[in-house]
C-alpha positions in Angstrom: 5.4 11.5 -8.8 2.6 10.1 -6.7 3.2 7.2 -4.4 0.8 4.5 -3.1 2.1 2.9 0.1 1.4 -0.8 0.5 -0.2 -1.9 3.7 3.1 -3.0 5.4 4.9 0.2 4.5 2.0 2.3 5.7 1.9 0.4 9.0 5.6 0.8 9.5 5.5 4.5 8.6 2.7 5.2 11.0 4.4 3.4 13.8 7.8 4.9 13.0 9.1 1.3 12.9 12.9 0.9 12.7 12.5 -1.8 10.0 11.5 1.0 7.6 14.8 1.9 6.0 16.1 5.5 5.9 16.1 5.2 2.1 12.4 4.4 2.1 11.7 7.2 4.5 13.6 9.6 2.3 11.7 8.4 -0.8 8.4 9.1 0.9 9.4 12.4 2.4 10.8 13.5 -0.9 7.6 12.9 -2.8 6.9 15.8 -5.0 3.2 14.9 -5.3 0.7 13.1 -3.1 1.4 10.1 -1.0 -1.7 7.9 -0.8 -2.9 5.0 1.3 -5.6 2.8 -0.1 -8.8 2.0 1.7 -7.9 -1.5 0.6 -5.1 -1.3 3.2 -7.5 -0.2 5.9 -9.7 -3.1 5.0 -6.7 -5.5 5.1 -5.7 -4.2 8.5 -9.3 -4.6 9.8 -9.5 -8.2 8.6 -6.2 -9.1 10.3 -7.2 -7.3 13.5 -10.5 -9.2 13.5 -8.7 -12.6 12.9 -6.2 -11.8 15.7 -3.2 -11.7 13.4 -2.4 -8.0 14.0 -2.7 -5.8 17.0 -3.2 -2.2 16.0 -5.6 0.6 17.0 -7.4 1.0 13.7 -8.9 4.4 14.6 -5.5 5.7 15.7 -4.0 4.4 12.5 -6.6 6.1 10.3 -6.2 9.4 12.2 -2.4 9.4 12.1 -2.3 8.7 8.4 -4.5 11.7 7.8 -2.5 13.9 10.2 0.6 12.9 8.2 -0.9 14.6 5.2 -1.3 11.4 3.2 -4.5 11.0 1.2 -6.9 8.0 1.1 -7.5 6.3 -2.2 -10.9 4.8 -2.5 -11.6 1.5 -4.3 -13.2 2.3 -7.7 -14.8 0.1 -10.4 -11.9 0.6 -12.7 -9.5 -0.7 -10.0 -11.6 -3.9 -9.7 -11.7 -4.4 -13.4 -7.9 -4.0 -13.6 -7.6 -6.5 -10.7 -9.6 -9.1 -12.6 -7.2 -8.8 -15.5 -4.0 -9.3 -13.5 -2.1 -12.5 -13.9 -2.2 -14.8 -10.9 1.1 -16.3 -9.8 1.2 -19.5 -7.9 3.6 -18.1 -5.2 1.5 -14.9 -4.6 -2.3 -14.8 -4.6 -2.9 -12.1 -1.9 -6.0 -10.3 -3.0 -5.1 -7.1 -1.1 -1.7 -6.8 -2.7 -3.2 -7.5 -6.1 -5.8 -4.8 -5.6 -3.0 -2.3 -4.7 -1.2 -3.3 -7.9 -4.4 -2.8 -9.9 -4.8 0.7 -8.3 -1.2 1.6 -9.1 -1.7 0.6 -12.7 -5.0 2.3 -13.1 -4.3 5.7 -11.5 -1.2 5.5 -12.3 0.8 5.6 -9.0 4.1 4.2 -7.9 3.3 1.4 -5.4 5.9 1.4 -2.7 6.3 -2.1 -1.3 8.8 -4.3 0.4 7.4 -7.4 -1.4 9.8 -8.2 -4.2 7.3 -10.6 -5.7 5.1 -7.7 -6.8 7.9 -6.3 -9.1 6.8 -8.7 -11.8 3.6 -6.6 -12.2 5.5 -3.9 -13.9 6.9 -0.4 -13.8 4.4 1.0 -11.3 5.9 -1.1 -8.5 8.9 0.1 -6.6 10.4 -2.4 -4.2 12.1 -0.9 -1.2 14.0 -2.5 1.7 
């Protein structure tokens, strides 16, 4: 089973943040196939750093994700086409999250997220706490 980490999970993993539950850590460590982080997440982090909403060393984050053995998932045309066909919900319009969902549906991958609102997009989303 291949996992795609959402941005918040990837940040918490890289920082070894205590808010990442042991169950989530075990899920990721027990992956039998690849664990991926989307370039979309790297872009989202860069946007938030630029806006002053997040303080993180982007170069260090990139390097540590690679040292962990996770693979980067690029943004492909079929991901964008899937994004365009996703329903938009009034309580959740985040374009980065929606692109991650589109990638999980297209590849397919299990999107590991703490955002329960994403569960309504289907079986490729696994909500963790």
